[in-house]
N, C-alpha and C positions, 0 to 999 in steps of 0.2 A: 323866145326865152333864151337867156344867156347861160354860158357854161358855168359862170362863177357865182351865180346868185338867182334868186326868185323873188317876186313881189306879189302883192295882193291883186294888182291889176293883171299881171301876167296870168295869175291863177284863174281869174275870172275869164280871161280869153281862152285859156286852155280848157276851162270847164265847159265853155260854150261849145268848143270843138268836139269835146269828148262826151257831150250830153247823151244820155242813154246808155253809156257804158256801164255805169253802176248806179242802182237805184233800189229803193225799198222803204216802205212805211213812211213815205214822204221825204226821206233823206236819200241822197245820192253820193256814191264814193267812186272816185276815178283815180286811176294810177297810171303812171307812165315812166319812161326811162329815157334820159338824154345824156350822151357822153358817158363820163365816168361816174356820174351821179345818178341816183334813183329818186324819183319824186313820187311821193304818195299823196294823192288828192282825195280829200274828204268833202263831199258836196252835200249840203242840206238845203232846205227851203229858204233859210234865213242867211246862211253864209257858206262860204267854201274855204276849206283849210288845206294847205299843201305842206307836206313834210319832205324835206330833202334828206335822202339817205345815201351816205358815201358808198363807193364800190367796195372798199375793204371791209365795211360793216356787213355788207351783203355776203361777201366771201366767208367772213368769219361765222356769220349765221348759218351759211350753207355747210360749212365744215362741222359746226356744232351739231347741226341736224344729222349730218352723215355719222358723226361720232356716236350720237345717241342711237341712231338706227343700228349701227354696228354693235354697240353695247348691249342694246336690247336683243339683237340677234344671238350675240355670244351667250347672254344670260339664258336666253330661250334654249340655245343648244346645250349649255351646261345642265340646265334643269332637265332637259330631255335625256342626256347621257350620264347624269349623275349616278343613277343606280348601276349602270354598267361599269363605271369606273370604281365605284365602291365594291362591287362584286369581284372585279379583277384584283383589286387590292387585298380583299379578304382571302381570295384564292392564293395569291402570291405569299401572303403571311402563313396560310395553312401549309403551303408546300414547304416553306422554310422551316416551320415547326416540325413537320414530318421528317425533313431531312436531319434536323437536330436529334429528334427522337430515334431515328434509325442509327445515327452515329453513336448516340449513347448506348442503344441496345447492343451495337457491335462492340463497343468497348466493354460493356458488361460481359458479353460472351467471351471476349479475350481474357478478362479478369477470371471468369469461371474456368476457362481452359488452363490458365496458368495455375489457378488454385488446385484444379484436379490434377494437373501434372505434378505439382509439388506433393500432393497427397499420395499420388501413385509412387513418386520417388521415395517418399517417407516409408510407404509400405514395402517397397523393394528393399530399402535400407534395413528396415526392421527384419525382413526375412533373412537377408544376408548376415545381419548381426546374430540372429538366432542360430543360423547355420554355423557361423564361426564359433559360437558358444558350444554347440553340439560337437563340432570337430575338435575343439579344445578338450572337451570332456572325453571324447573318444581317444584323443592322443594320450591323455593322462591314464585312461584305462589301459591302453595298449602298453604304455611304459610300465604300469604295475604288472601286467601280464608277463612282460619280458623279465622284470625283476624277480618275479615268482619263478619263472622258468629257469633263470640262471642263478637263483639264490644258492649259495654254497658252492658255486662253480668259480673257477679262476680263469675264464676266458678273457684274454686281454684285448677285447675289441672295442672298448670305449662305451660310453653311455648311449642308450637309445632314447633318452629323455628328449622332449621337444627342444630344439636348439633355439627356437624363438617363441617362448611361451606367451600366451595372451591372457594376462590376468585381468581381474576385474578393474584394478586401477587403469590398466592399459585401455580397456574398453571405455572407461569414463573419460579418457583423454579425448574421445570423439566428440565430447561436449554436447551429446544429445540432450541432456537434461537442461543445460542452459539455453539451448535453441528452442525448445518447445515448452519450457517451464515445468519440467517434471524430472524427478530422479530416474523414473523408468523411461528408457530411451524413446518409447513410442506409447506410453500410457496416457490416455485421455487428453484433455486440453487441445482438441483438434482445431478449435477456433484460432490457435496461436500458430498453427502449422504454416499458414499463408505468410507469416513473417519470416519464414526460413528462406533465405535467398538462394538462388541457383548457384552462386559462387560458394556458399557454405556447403551446399549439397554436393557440388563437384569436389570440394576439398575432402569432405567425409567419404565420398565414393573412392577417392584416391587412397585414403587411409585404409579402407576395407579391402581394396584390391591388394594393397601391400601386405595386409595380414593374411589374406587368402593365399597369396603367393608364398609367404613364409611358411604357412601350414602345409601346403602342398610340398614344398621343399623338405619340411620336416618328415612328412609321411614317406617321401621317397628315400630320405636318409634312414628312416627306421627300417624300411623294407630292405635297403641295401645292407645295413648292419646286421639285420636278422639273417640275411643270406650268408653273409660273411661269418657270422657266429655258427650258423649251421654247418658250413663247409669246414670251419676250423674244428668244430666238435667231431665231425665225421672223419677228418684227417687224423685227429688225435686218437680217436678210438681205433681207427685202422692201423695206425703205426704201433700203438700200445698192444693191440691184439696180436700183431705180427711178432712183437717181442715176446709176449706171453706164450704164444704157440711154440716158439723155439725152445721155451723152457718146459714144454710139455703140459701147459695149462689150457684147459678148454675155455673158450670165450664165446659170447654170443655172435652169430654170424649176421652182420648188418644187411648183407645182400639177400637174405631169405625173407623177401617181401613181395607183395603182389596185390591183386584186386582189380575190379573193373575201373575203367577210365571215367572219371567224373570231372568235367571242366569246372574251373573256379572262376567266378566272376570277380570284378574289381572290388566289390564291397567286402568279400570274404578273403581277399588275397592276404591281408595282414593276419587274420586268424589262422589261415592255412600255413602261412610262414611260421607263426608261433608254434602251431602243432608239429610241423616238421622239425623245428628247433627243439622242442620238447622230446620229440622221439630220438633225435640224434644225441641230446644230452642224456637221455635215459640209457641209451646204448653205451655211451661213454661212461656213465656212472657204474653200469654192470662191469664194464671192462676194468674200470679203476678198482671196484671191489675185489675183482680177481687179482688185480696187481697188488692191492694192499694185503692180500692173503699170501702173496709170494714173498718170501724173505728177501730183503734188500737193504743194503746199508750196513754200517757198523753198529754193534750193540753198545759200544763205548766210543762215541764220536770223539775224534781228536787224539785218541790213544794209539800208541805204536804196537805193531804186531811183533811179538817176541818168538813165536814159533808157528810155522806154517803147516799145512795139511801134507801128510805123506810120511814116509819112513824117516826116522831120525834116531840119534843115540838116545837111549832112555836115560833120564837124569838120575835115576836110582840104581839101575842095574849096569848101565854103561853099554848095553847091548843094543843092536839095531832093532827097532820096533815101529809098529804103525801108530802114527798120530792121527786120529780121526777128526781133527777140527783145527781151529785157529786159537792161539793164545794171545790175548791182549794184555800187555803190561800196563797196569794202572794202579794208582794209590788206593790203599784200603778205604772203603766207604764211597768209591766212585759209583755213580748211578749207572745201572744196567738197564738198557731199553729193549723192549720187544721189537724185533726187526720186521714183524708182520702181524696182522690181526689173526685172532684165533681163540681157542679154548685151552685153558691150562688143564693138562692131564696129569701132571705130577708136580708136587711142590713139597720138597723135604730132602732128607738125606738119602744118598744112594751110593754106597760103596766108596770107590776111589773118586767119584765126582764130588764127594762132600755134599754141601747143601746145593740142591739142584732144582731148577724150574724147567719143565718140558711143556711145550705149547704145540697143540695140533692145529695146523693151518688149512686142513682140508686137502683132498686130492692126494692123500698119502704123504704129505710133506709135514715134517716136524722139526722144531728147533730145540737145542738144549743149551742152558746157561749153568755152568758148573763152577764150584769152589767159592760160592757166595758166602759172604759173612752174614747176610740178612736176606730174608725172603719177604717180599711185600704183597704177594698174591696168594690165593688159596686154590686148591683143586676144584675144578668145575667152573671156575670164573672165566667169563668171556672178556677179552681185553682187546684194545685197538693198538695199531702199530704206534710205537713211540712211548708207550706207557712204561713207567719205571716199575720193574718187576723185582728188583733186589739191589744189593750193594756188593761191590767187588770185595773179595776176601781171599783166604788161603786155606779153606777147609778141604778135607779129603787128601788125596795124594797130590800134594802141591809143595813146591820149594819156596813159594813167596806169593805175595798178593798179585793175582792176575785173574782174568776171566778166560775160561775155556768155553768156546762157542762151536757148536756143531749143527749141521743141517742134514737131515735124513729124508729120503724118499723110499717109502715102503720098507722101512727099517734098514736101508742101505745108506751108508754114509757117503756124503758128497763133499767136494772141495768147497768150503764156505766162501773162499776168496772170489769165486765167480759171482756169488750173490751180493758180496760186499760191493764189487765193481758195478753190479747191475743197477745200483742206484743212480749212477750217472746217466744211464740210458732211460730210466723211467722217470726221472725228476721233471723233465719238460712236459710230461703228459699227465702228471698227478696234481 
């Protein structure tokens, strides 16, 4: 056989050599291989056929077969492990889903915490605003207490009103209503509280802290002013009492106090201070009433003294005689004022005094106002210092319009000039 070709005769010879190699049912098939070509022989009883197959075709067939085997093996493996891969994929997807759900749950928890914190902050702000309102009301009440305590008094210690009042418009500036959708700073609409940002809460907290500091400062100022007023009232009553005692007037003794020690807490400090102030003012008022009952000042303010107390030449006899008062030269009809509070014990004519008004001031002290042209009070009437009791005239033993003014203690005449000058000492304390 040649390498490049095959013939029928060669096939017959080859078939004879390979007889018995392939046979069955009366037919025989023989195959062989020579060089780079493969020869397939088919032998039957009647004929023999040979087919030459190139080497590359055989290689391609082998590779195809191998590929099919590999493909079948891979398919078998895929089918065998398909359930495991699917189960692993499902497990991985489940893990991812659980991770997302955990993340969402964590975010929801954070949102709940933020919302709870905002609600707590809102409640805290509500509490602080309510406390501010109570403190403002308390400051107003304290101011009214002080005003009642010092009503009618002339202590020049300034106002104790809140220096930084917090009015309703001021509280509205906190914009609580606009933040939570209600005119009431914290009334209802809790579903909108979550919309209140921490920045707004921080700003509101700063405003409240400013107001609280202002109120604390106001309370401290009130207490300081109360103490100052109490001390001033005490000093006034002390100095005024000293002046009155020198005049022989009995006055209340402020040092006559006592009692068990009871500590005062901070909440009652203001009330205690007000009570102490009221006590000092009450003492001062008693001393003042005693001072108002003591003659002082001129009965005809602005008028000149024409004759003093003591011995002088009598204008009618020309001889030396005792003059028991002060004469104030004044035009007819000039108002005559009571120099102290008291009760009118005489109002009418009395010998050389002419028309006379006599007032009893208590403690044995009386004053007389003589030579009046007109009397404006009646006997038994109670009058206050400064009341117009009559008009200047020239009735009785008089040489012309003037006022004769006397001061007596237990019926003994005293020099009125001392009481006229006493007004300068008493004026700062009355």
